[in-house]
C-alpha positions in Angstrom: -32.9 -20.3 37.0 -31.3 -17.6 35.0 -34.6 -16.2 33.7 -38.2 -16.2 35.1 -41.0 -17.6 33.3 -42.9 -14.2 33.8 -39.9 -12.3 32.1 -39.8 -14.5 29.2 -43.6 -13.8 28.7 -42.9 -9.9 29.1 -40.2 -10.3 26.4 -42.3 -12.3 24.0 -45.6 -10.8 24.3 -46.2 -7.6 22.7 -47.2 -4.7 25.1 -50.6 -4.4 23.9 -51.5 -8.1 24.5 -50.0 -7.8 28.0 -52.3 -4.5 28.5 -55.5 -6.6 27.2 -54.6 -9.4 29.7 -54.6 -7.1 32.7 -58.5 -6.7 32.3 -61.6 -8.3 33.2 -64.2 -9.6 30.7 -66.4 -6.2 30.7 -63.4 -3.9 30.1 -62.4 -6.3 27.1 -65.9 -6.1 25.9 -65.7 -2.2 25.7 -62.2 -2.4 24.2 -63.2 -4.7 21.6 -65.4 -2.3 19.9 -62.3 -0.3 18.5 -59.6 -3.0 19.0 -59.7 -5.0 15.7 -57.5 -7.9 17.2 -59.8 -8.4 20.3 -63.2 -9.9 20.4 -65.6 -11.4 23.1 -67.0 -15.0 22.4 -70.7 -14.8 23.5 -73.5 -11.8 23.0 -73.9 -11.8 26.6 -70.5 -10.6 27.1 -70.7 -8.0 24.1 -73.6 -6.6 25.9 -72.1 -6.3 29.4 -71.0 -2.6 28.8 -72.7 0.4 27.1 -71.6 1.4 23.6 -68.9 3.7 23.3 -71.1 6.3 21.9 -72.6 6.7 25.5 -69.5 7.8 27.1 -69.7 10.6 29.8 -67.3 13.5 29.9 -65.0 13.4 33.0 -67.1 16.3 34.6 -70.3 14.6 34.2 -69.2 11.1 35.5 -70.0 10.0 39.0 -67.1 9.5 41.4 -68.8 6.4 43.0 -68.2 3.3 41.2 -65.6 4.8 38.6 -62.4 4.0 40.2 -60.1 1.3 38.9 -60.6 -2.1 40.7 -57.6 -3.4 42.4 -57.2 -7.2 42.0 -58.8 -7.5 38.6 -60.6 -10.5 37.8 -58.6 -11.7 34.8 -59.9 -15.3 35.1 -63.3 -14.0 33.7 -61.4 -13.6 30.2 -60.3 -17.0 30.1 -62.9 -18.3 27.9 -64.7 -15.0 27.0 -62.0 -13.2 25.1 -59.7 -14.1 22.2 -57.1 -12.2 20.5 -55.9 -12.3 16.7 -52.3 -12.5 16.6 -49.2 -12.9 14.4 -46.5 -15.5 15.8 -42.9 -15.7 15.1 -40.9 -18.7 16.2 -37.4 -20.3 15.5 -39.1 -23.6 14.6 -41.6 -24.4 11.8 -45.1 -23.7 13.3 -47.6 -26.6 13.0 -50.5 -25.8 10.8 -53.8 -25.0 12.4 -57.1 -25.2 10.7 -58.6 -22.0 9.5 -55.5 -20.2 10.0 -52.1 -19.4 8.2 -48.6 -20.9 8.5 -45.5 -20.4 6.9 -42.3 -22.0 8.1 -41.6 -20.0 11.4 -44.7 -17.5 10.9 -48.2 -18.1 11.8 -51.5 -16.4 12.3 -53.3 -17.7 15.5 -56.7 -16.9 16.9 -56.5 -17.7 20.7 -57.4 -17.0 24.2 -55.3 -14.8 26.2 -54.3 -18.0 28.4 -53.1 -19.6 25.2 -51.0 -16.5 24.0 -49.5 -16.8 27.4 -48.7 -20.2 27.3 -47.2 -19.8 23.7 -45.2 -17.0 24.9 -43.6 -19.4 27.3 -42.6 -21.9 24.7 -38.8 -21.9 24.1 -39.3 -21.7 20.3 -41.5 -18.6 20.4 -39.6 -15.3 19.3 -42.7 -13.0 19.5 -46.5 -12.5 19.4 -48.1 -9.4 18.3 -51.5 -8.6 18.0 -52.7 -8.1 14.2 -53.2 -4.5 13.1 -56.6 -2.6 12.4 -57.4 -1.9 9.1 -58.0 1.6 8.0 -61.0 2.2 6.0 -60.3 3.7 2.7 -61.8 7.3 2.6 -61.8 8.5 -0.7 -63.4 11.9 -1.7 -66.6 11.1 -3.6 -68.2 13.2 -6.3 -71.4 13.0 -7.9 -72.6 10.2 -10.0 -73.6 10.7 -13.5 -73.9 9.2 -16.9 -70.6 10.4 -18.7 -68.3 7.4 -19.3 -64.6 7.4 -18.0 -62.1 8.9 -20.5 -59.3 6.4 -21.8 -57.3 5.3 -19.2 -54.0 5.5 -21.0 -54.5 8.2 -23.7 -52.4 8.1 -26.7 -51.9 4.2 -26.7 -53.7 1.3 -28.3 -54.4 -2.3 -27.6 -51.5 -2.9 -29.9 -49.1 -0.9 -27.5 -50.4 -2.5 -24.3 -52.6 -5.8 -24.7 -55.8 -5.9 -23.1 -54.8 -8.4 -20.2 -56.0 -11.4 -21.7 -55.1 -14.5 -19.6 -54.5 -12.4 -16.6 -56.3 -12.8 -13.3 -56.9 -9.2 -11.5 -57.3 -9.6 -7.8 -59.1 -7.0 -5.7 -59.1 -6.9 -2.1 -61.6 -4.3 -0.8 -65.0 -3.2 1.1 -68.5 -2.1 0.5 -69.3 -4.7 -2.1 -68.6 -5.8 -5.7 -71.4 -4.9 -8.3 -70.4 -7.6 -10.8 -73.6 -6.9 -12.8 -72.3 -3.6 -13.7 -72.1 -2.9 -17.5 -68.4 -2.2 -16.9 -67.9 -6.0 -16.0 -70.1 -7.8 -18.4 -68.9 -9.3 -21.9 -70.4 -9.4 -25.1 -72.6 -12.3 -24.2 -73.8 -10.4 -21.0 -72.0 -12.6 -18.5 -69.7 -11.0 -16.0 -66.1 -11.0 -15.9 -65.9 -11.7 -12.2 -64.9 -15.5 -11.5 -65.1 -15.6 -7.9 -66.1 -13.2 -4.9 -65.1 -14.2 -1.5 -67.3 -12.4 1.0 -65.6 -12.7 4.1 -68.6 -11.1 6.0 -71.2 -13.5 4.9 -73.0 -15.6 7.5 -75.3 -17.6 5.4 -75.0 -19.7 2.2 -72.6 -21.9 0.6 -69.2 -21.9 1.7 -66.0 -23.2 -0.1 -64.4 -26.1 1.3 -61.1 -25.0 3.4 -62.9 -21.7 4.6 -63.9 -21.1 8.3 -65.8 -18.0 7.4 -67.8 -16.2 5.0 -69.1 -17.7 1.6 -67.7 -17.7 -2.1 -69.7 -16.5 -4.9 -68.5 -18.6 -7.7 -68.6 -17.7 -11.6 -71.4 -20.6 -12.0 -73.5 -18.9 -9.4 -73.3 -15.6 -10.9 -74.1 -17.0 -14.5 -77.1 -18.6 -13.0 -78.3 -15.6 -11.0 -78.1 -13.4 -14.3 -80.3 -16.0 -15.9 -82.6 -16.6 -13.0 -83.1 -12.9 -12.2 -84.4 -12.1 -15.7 -87.1 -14.8 -15.2 -88.5 -13.7 -11.7 -87.6 -10.0 -12.4 -85.5 -9.4 -9.6 -82.0 -8.0 -9.3 -79.1 -10.9 -9.6 -77.9 -9.4 -6.3 -81.1 -10.4 -4.5 -80.3 -14.1 -5.7 -76.3 -13.7 -4.8 -76.3 -11.1 -2.2 -72.9 -9.6 -0.3 -72.7 -8.7 3.2 -72.0 -5.0 2.0 -73.6 -3.7 -1.1 -73.2 0.2 -0.7 -74.3 2.5 -3.4 -71.2 4.0 -5.0 -69.1 1.0 -3.3 -65.3 1.6 -3.2 -64.8 -2.1 -4.4 -66.5 -1.8 -7.5 -64.8 1.4 -8.4 -61.3 0.2 -7.8 -62.1 -3.1 -9.9 -63.6 -0.8 -12.5 -60.1 1.2 -12.8 -57.9 -2.0 -12.7 -59.9 -4.3 -15.2 -63.5 -2.9 -16.1 -64.3 -2.8 -19.8 -63.3 0.7 -19.3 -60.3 -0.2 -17.3 -56.7 -1.2 -18.0 -57.4 -4.8 -18.5 -60.6 -5.2 -20.0 -60.0 -8.9 -21.0 -58.6 -10.2 -17.5 -60.7 -12.2 -15.4 -61.5 -10.5 -12.1 -61.5 -12.3 -8.4 -62.4 -10.2 -5.4 -62.4 -10.7 -1.8 -64.8 -8.7 0.4 -63.2 -7.7 3.5 -65.7 -7.5 6.7 -65.4 -4.3 8.4 -68.4 -4.4 10.8 -70.0 -1.1 12.0 -72.5 -2.3 14.5 -70.9 -2.1 18.1 -72.0 -5.7 19.0 -70.7 -7.2 15.6 -67.4 -5.4 16.2 -67.1 -6.7 19.6 -67.7 -10.2 18.6 -65.5 -10.1 15.4 -62.0 -10.0 14.3 -61.4 -7.2 11.8 -57.7 -7.0 11.3 -54.7 -7.5 8.9 -55.0 -11.2 9.2 -57.9 -11.1 7.1 -55.7 -9.5 4.5 -53.3 -12.3 4.4 -56.0 -14.8 4.2 -57.4 -12.7 1.2 -53.9 -12.9 -0.6 -53.7 -16.7 -0.1 -57.0 -17.3 -1.5 -56.3 -15.3 -4.6 -53.0 -17.0 -5.0 -54.8 -20.4 -4.6 -57.4 -19.2 -7.4 -54.7 -18.0 -9.7 -52.6 -21.5 -9.6 -50.3 -21.2 -12.5 -51.6 -18.0 -14.1 -50.1 -14.7 -13.5 -51.8 -12.4 -11.0 -51.8 -8.7 -10.0 -53.5 -8.0 -6.9 -54.6 -4.6 -5.6 -55.0 -3.7 -1.7 -56.4 -0.2 -1.2 -56.7 -0.8 2.5 -53.9 0.1 5.2 -52.5 -0.1 8.4 -50.5 2.7 10.8 -49.0 0.1 13.3 -45.4 -0.9 13.7 -42.1 0.7 12.5 -42.9 1.4 8.8 -39.8 -0.2 7.8 -41.0 -3.3 6.4 -40.0 -5.4 9.1 -43.3 -6.4 10.4 -44.4 -10.0 10.1 -47.1 -9.1 7.7 -44.7 -7.2 5.4 -42.2 -10.0 5.6 -44.9 -12.7 5.0 -46.1 -10.9 1.9 -42.6 -10.3 0.6 -42.0 -14.2 1.1 -45.0 -14.9 -1.2 -44.0 -12.5 -3.9 -40.7 -14.4 -4.5 -42.6 -16.6 -6.8 -42.8 -15.5 -10.6 -45.8 -14.0 -12.1 -47.2 -12.4 -8.9 -47.5 -8.6 -7.9 -49.2 -6.8 -5.3 -49.9 -2.8 -5.5 -50.8 -1.1 -2.3 -52.4 2.4 -2.0 -49.8 4.6 -0.1 -52.7 6.1 1.8 -54.5 9.4 2.3 -52.6 10.8 5.3 -50.7 13.7 3.5 -52.7 16.8 4.6 -51.0 18.7 7.2 -53.3 21.9 7.6 -56.9 23.1 6.7 -57.6 24.0 3.0 -60.7 25.7 3.9 -62.3 27.0 7.2 -64.3 23.7 7.6 -61.7 21.3 6.3 -61.0 18.6 8.7 -58.7 16.4 6.4 -55.7 17.4 8.3 -57.1 15.5 11.5 -56.5 12.1 9.2 -53.0 13.6 8.0 -51.2 14.5 11.1 -50.2 11.1 12.1 -46.2 11.3 12.1 -43.7 13.4 14.0 -39.8 12.9 14.1 -36.8 14.6 15.6 -33.3 14.2 17.0 -31.9 14.6 20.3 -28.7 15.8 19.9 -27.0 14.7 23.2 -27.2 13.4 26.6 -29.3 15.2 29.0 -31.6 16.9 26.3 -35.4 16.3 25.9 -37.7 16.7 23.2 -41.6 17.4 23.7 -44.0 16.0 21.6 -47.9 17.3 21.3 -50.5 14.7 21.1 -54.0 16.2 20.4 -56.9 13.9 21.5 -60.3 15.1 20.0 -63.0 12.8 20.2 -66.1 15.0 20.1 -64.1 17.9 21.5 -64.9 17.3 25.1 -64.4 13.5 25.6 -63.0 10.6 23.6 -64.2 7.2 24.1 -61.7 5.2 22.0 -58.3 4.0 23.1 -55.6 6.3 21.8 -52.1 4.6 20.7 -48.7 6.3 20.1 -45.6 4.3 19.0 -42.1 5.9 19.2 -39.1 4.0 17.3 -35.7 5.0 18.1 -32.2 3.6 17.3 -30.8 0.6 19.1 -27.8 2.5 20.1 -29.7 5.2 22.0 -31.6 5.2 25.3 -34.6 7.5 25.8 -36.8 7.9 28.9 -40.5 8.9 28.4 -42.8 11.2 30.8 -46.4 12.1 29.9 -48.5 14.9 30.9 -52.3 15.0 30.8 -54.2 18.4 29.9 -53.7 20.7 32.9 -52.1 17.8 34.7 -48.7 16.9 36.1 -45.8 15.0 34.6 -45.9 11.3 35.1 -42.5 9.5 34.9 -40.0 9.2 33.7 -40.3 5.6 32.8 -36.9 4.3 32.0 -35.9 1.6 29.1 -37.1 -1.8 30.3 -39.6 -0.3 32.7 -43.4 -0.2 32.0 -46.4 1.6 33.6 -49.9 -0.6 33.2 -53.1 0.7 33.7 -52.4 3.7 36.1 -55.6 5.7 36.7 -55.6 9.3 36.7 -57.9 11.7 38.8 -60.1 12.3 35.7 -60.5 8.4 35.5 -58.5 8.1 32.3 -56.1 5.1 32.5 -52.6 5.3 30.7 -50.2 2.6 30.0 -46.5 3.2 28.8 -43.9 0.6 27.6 -40.4 1.6 27.3 -39.1 -1.5 25.3 -35.5 -2.3 24.2 -34.7 -4.3 20.9 -37.8 -5.1 19.0 -37.6 -9.0 17.8 -38.2 -8.1 14.2 -35.7 -5.1 13.5 -33.8 -4.5 16.7 -35.0 -1.0 17.2 -36.2 0.3 20.4 -39.6 1.4 20.8 -41.9 3.0 23.4 -45.8 2.3 23.4 -48.3 4.5 24.8 -52.0 4.2 25.4 -54.8 6.1 26.7 -57.5 4.1 27.8 -61.1 5.4 28.9 -62.6 3.9 32.2 -64.8 1.0 31.2 -67.5 -0.5 33.6 -70.7 -2.5 33.3 -73.1 0.7 33.8 -70.9 3.7 32.5 -67.9 4.6 30.1 -65.9 7.7 31.2 -64.1 9.3 28.1 -60.6 10.6 27.8 -60.7 14.5 28.3 -60.1 16.3 25.0 -57.0 18.4 24.9 -53.2 18.4 24.4 -51.3 15.6 25.9 -47.6 16.3 26.3 -45.0 13.5 25.8 -41.5 14.4 26.8 -38.3 12.4 25.7 -35.4 12.4 27.9 -32.0 11.6 26.2 -30.1 9.1 28.5 -27.6 7.6 26.0 -27.2 9.5 22.6 -25.1 8.0 19.9 -27.6 8.9 16.9 -30.6 10.4 18.6 -33.0 10.2 15.8 -36.8 9.0 16.4 -40.0 8.5 14.5 -43.4 8.5 16.2 -46.9 7.5 14.7 -50.3 7.6 16.0 -52.2 4.4 15.6 -56.0 5.3 15.6 -59.3 4.1 14.9 -61.5 5.5 12.0 -63.9 8.4 12.9 -66.9 7.0 14.7 -70.3 8.3 13.8 -72.4 9.0 17.0 -75.7 9.1 15.0 -76.6 12.4 16.0 -74.5 14.3 13.4 -71.3 14.4 15.5 -68.3 12.2 15.6 -65.5 10.9 17.8 -62.6 12.1 15.7 -59.2 10.4 16.1 -56.4 12.0 17.7 -53.4 13.7 15.8 -50.2 15.5 16.4 -50.5 19.2 16.8 -49.0 21.4 14.1 -46.0 22.3 16.2 -45.1 18.6 16.4 -46.3 17.1 13.3 -43.7 16.6 10.6 -45.1 16.1 7.0 -43.1 12.9 5.8 -43.2 9.3 6.4 -46.9 9.1 6.6 -47.0 6.1 3.9 -49.2 3.3 5.4 -47.0 0.7 7.2 -48.5 -2.0 5.0 -47.2 -0.3 2.0 -43.5 -0.2 3.2 -42.9 -3.8 2.1 -39.6 -4.7 0.1 -41.4 -6.3 -2.9 -44.7 -4.7 -3.1 -45.5 -1.6 -5.1 -46.4 1.5 -3.1 -48.9 4.0 -5.0 -49.2 7.7 -4.6 -52.3 10.1 -5.8 -51.2 12.0 -9.0 -53.5 15.2 -9.2 -53.0 15.7 -13.1 -54.9 19.1 -13.2 -52.8 20.6 -10.7 -49.7 18.6 -11.8 -48.6 17.6 -8.4 -49.4 14.9 -5.7 -52.8 15.2 -4.2 -52.8 17.1 -1.0 -54.1 14.0 0.8 -51.6 11.6 -0.6 -49.4 10.0 1.9 -45.4 10.5 1.8 -42.5 8.7 2.4 -39.7 7.7 3.1 -39.8 4.8 5.2 -38.5 4.8 8.7 -35.3 3.2 7.4 -35.0 5.5 4.6 -36.3 3.4 1.7 -38.0 5.1 -1.2 -41.6 4.6 -0.7 -44.0 5.4 -2.4 -42.4 4.0 -5.6 -44.8 5.6 -8.2 -47.6 8.1 -8.5 -50.7 7.3 -10.9 -53.8 9.1 -11.6 -56.0 9.1 -8.5 -57.6 12.6 -8.4 -61.5 12.8 -9.6 -61.1 9.5 -11.4 -64.7 8.4 -13.1 -65.3 4.5 -12.7 -68.2 2.4 -12.0 -70.8 3.4 -9.6 -71.6 0.2 -7.8 -75.3 -0.8 -6.8 -76.4 2.9 -8.2 -78.9 4.2 -10.4 -78.8 2.7 -13.8 -79.1 6.1 -15.3 -76.1 7.3 -13.5 -73.8 4.3 -13.9 -70.3 6.3 -13.2 -68.9 8.2 -10.0 -65.8 10.1 -9.6 -63.5 9.6 -6.5 -60.4 10.6 -5.4 -57.7 9.0 -3.3 -54.5 6.7 -3.4 -57.4 4.1 -3.5 -57.9 5.0 -7.2 -54.3 5.5 -7.9 -53.3 2.0 -6.8 -55.9 0.0 -9.2 -54.4 1.9 -12.1 -51.0 0.5 -11.3 -52.4 -2.9 -10.5 -53.9 -2.8 -14.1 -50.6 -1.7 -15.6 -48.9 -4.7 -13.9 -51.6 -6.9 -15.4 -50.7 -5.8 -19.0 -47.0 -6.3 -18.1 -47.7 -9.7 -16.8 -50.0 -10.5 -19.7 -46.6 -9.5 -21.9 -44.3 -11.6 -19.7 -45.8 -14.0 -17.3 -42.6 -14.9 -15.5 -41.6 -11.6 -14.3 -41.0 -11.4 -10.6 -42.3 -8.7 -8.3 -39.0 -7.4 -7.8 -38.6 -7.2 -11.6 -41.9 -5.5 -12.0 -41.0 -2.9 -9.4 -37.6 -2.2 -10.9 -39.3 -1.7 -14.4 -42.0 0.5 -13.0 -39.2 2.7 -11.2 -37.0 2.7 -14.5 -39.6 3.8 -17.0 -41.3 6.4 -14.4 -41.5 9.9 -16.1 -41.2 13.2 -13.8 -43.6 15.8 -14.0 -42.6 19.1 -15.9 -39.9 20.9 -13.9 -39.0 17.9 -11.9 -36.0 15.5 -12.2 -35.7 11.7 -12.1 -34.8 11.7 -8.4 -37.1 10.0 -5.9 -39.5 12.3 -4.1 -41.3 11.7 -0.9 -44.8 12.6 -2.5 -44.5 11.2 -5.9 -41.9 8.5 -5.9 -39.8 8.1 -9.0 -42.5 9.7 -11.0 -45.5 9.2 -13.0 -46.3 5.7 -14.1 -45.8 5.2 -18.1 -48.2 2.2 -19.0 -46.6 2.0 -22.6 -43.0 2.1 -21.4 -43.8 -0.5 -18.6 -45.4 -2.9 -21.0 -42.5 -2.2 -23.7 -40.0 -2.7 -21.2 -41.8 -5.9 -19.8 -41.7 -7.6 -23.2 -37.9 -7.1 -23.7 -36.9 -7.4 -20.0 -35.7 -11.2 -20.1 -34.6 -11.0 -24.0 -31.0 -11.6 -24.3 -29.0 -11.1 -27.7 -25.4 -12.6 -28.4 -23.2 -10.1 -29.9 -21.0 -11.6 -32.6 -18.7 -8.7 -32.8 -17.5 -5.7 -30.7 -19.8 -2.7 -31.1 -18.4 0.6 -30.4 -20.3 2.5 -27.7 -21.2 5.3 -29.9 -23.2 3.3 -32.0 -25.8 2.9 -29.2 -26.7 6.0 -27.3 -27.8 5.4 -23.5 -31.1 7.0 -24.2 -31.9 4.9 -27.4 -34.6 2.4 -27.0 -33.8 -1.0 -27.3 -35.6 -3.4 -30.1 -38.3 -5.6 -28.7 -38.0 -9.3 -29.6 -39.6 -10.3 -32.7 -41.5 -13.0 -31.1 -43.7 -12.8 -27.8 -42.5 -14.9 -25.1 -44.8 -18.1 -24.4 -45.8 -18.6 -20.9 -43.8 -21.7 -19.3 -45.4 -24.9 -18.7 -47.0 -25.2 -15.3 -44.4 -26.3 -12.4 -44.9 -26.7 -8.7 -42.5 -23.7 -8.0 -45.5 -21.3 -8.9 -47.6 -22.8 -6.2 -48.3 -20.8 -3.0 -45.7 -21.6 -0.2 -48.6 -23.1 1.8 -52.0 -23.9 0.8 -54.9 -21.9 2.2 -55.6 -23.4 5.7 -58.5 -25.6 5.9 
C-alpha cells in the first residue's frame, strides 16, 4: 500500500482531535469543562474528576499518582465521550437528523471512534473540532431612567424608513426581555415573533429541533394576557434558560430593532445560545460554533421569503483568521441568496497595555503576534504568558502559528525555568509529553492545511488530570522558538485560543494566557468569525474621543483583507435594561457588541428599501458610503475599517443601487461631477414575488 490507514487518519483529523483520542475517559471529563467541542455522555463520567477550580500548584501536588499513565485506556472513551466537529468531503455528505449538511460540508456530533472511521473514508478531506465561542464582555455602566438619544440624529423616518416588513435576527446570550417597553407595540404586544432557547430543557419543542425549545409569538401573547390575570411576570409563564439582569441579548436587540432602535417597526426573532456556567453542565454539553450555524439556519428558515438582517455579537479566535474555516465558508455560501445579511462584532481584543494600575483589559487583548524570519538559519522567539491565578492554571492553553506554504519552520518550546524541548520538524508531532512539573505538552508541526494550503503549528499546554487530583500548569513565561529551515517569504502570524476568565468563587479568577508586551503585535486581533468574505465586520467607535475604542479589535486578516469593514457607535450606548428594575429601564454598555447591532439595524433599513440586495452589495454600499473621522482619509484603517457608518447615505444608496437609466444622447462628463449625488428613482421598488431561490440551501435538519 502507498499509504497506511494510520497516516490517512493523521492527515484528515485535526491535531486537537488526535490529542483528544489519546486520553482516557477521566481525562476527557476534566478537559470537557473548558473544551467546548468535547463532552461526556453520563453524569457519572462527568463527576469522575474534581472541578478545575480545585487544581493544585505543581509545588503542592503529591508525587505519587501524578505521573502520566503509559498504555492509556483509550477504549474507555468509546461510548463515554463525544466530539462536535465540522467535516469537509469531496462528495455530498448524507443528511443527519439534528445536524447541518450543505453539499460537502457537515456538522456532526460523534464518538471519537466514529470520527476516526470517518477520517479513513476516501472522500473525507478534513475533520476539525468546532471552535469555542467567546462570551461578549461589554463594559457595563449603571442602569437608569434616561431614555436613549436618537440612534441616527439629524435624520427622519422619511430619510431612513422604519424597517417595516423586515425580520431582524439576534443570536446572543443572557436572555431576551421581550416584555420590555422598548419591544411593545401600541397594543401592548411584543414585537418578538420567536425565541429559540437552545439551552432550555423543558417545555414545547418545535418540530425538527433536537434541543431547546421555541417560544412562539402566540405563546408570548398568551403569557402577557395570563400574567395580568394571575399577577406574575410573563417570564414566569414562558421562562428562558438565561434571564440575567442587564442581559446582553436584550441590549443588542434594543439597539437594532427596539422602539428606540434603528428598525422600530421590524419583527424580531432571536436565538439564545447556551453557554453553561456550571462545571457539570459544561462537561455534558456542547457549547461551540456549530450552535451558531444552527441558529443562522433557524433564522433563515423563519424568514422564508422575507429579507432578514442578522446580528452575531459572539466570536471565535481559532483557525487562520483568513476566512477559510469551514464555518466562514459555510456562512458565505448561505449569504449568496439575496435579501440576507449578517453583521458580526469584530471583537474586544484591541487593548495592548493597561490604562490604569488595576486595569487588566490588556489580558484579553494580547492574543496576536506576528513577525518575519528573514533567512534560513535564523530564529524568532515568542513569549507566551500563562497566568491562571498567578500561581497555576487549570485550563488547557492553546497556540496556533500560521505561515506561508513555501516556507518550513521547526519549533522548540521552553517552560518557565526549564530546558528547551525540540526542535519538532515539519511533519513531526509530540503528543502528551509530561514534564517534571506534571504539565503535558503537545506540539504538531503540520504542512498544507486542507482549507487554505498554509502551514501551521499547534501547541497545547495541558494540566495533569486524574480522578483524585488536578495539577495546574505553572504560571510564568513559556518561550516558543521558531527555526527558519527553508525561507522564501518568512512571514508568520500566531494567535492564542483561550477560554474565558473562570471565576473560582472566592473572588479570584483563572485568567487566560496572553503574549508578553515584547511579543504582542497590536494588529489582526479581529475575531476569526468576523473575517468572512460576505459578512460585515464591525468595530467600536468612541464618539466622544473621535477614535476607535481602545478595546476594539483590529485588522487586517491574515491574508491582508480589510476587516473590520466599518465602525459604528459602540461606546456607552444606552439601550434596554433586560429583566431589570422597571424604574431603571435603560443601561449603558460599551463594546463591539453594541456597534454591531447598530449596523444590523442600518442593514435592516437598507433591505426594507431594496429587498433584493445581496450581502456583497450591502457590504459594498456600506464601504462606499462610510465617512472618515475628522482629520482621517477614505483609506481603510485597521481599527476603524473604511470609516463611520452613515445610515442616511446607506439607505439612499440602497434605494438607487439597482436603478438604471438609459441615456438618449451623449452627456458631457463635466455635466455630472464625480461627487454629485445621484437622483433616486421616482418610485420605490417593489419586492419580487417569492421564488424557490430565496430558500436556504438546505432545510433545518430534523
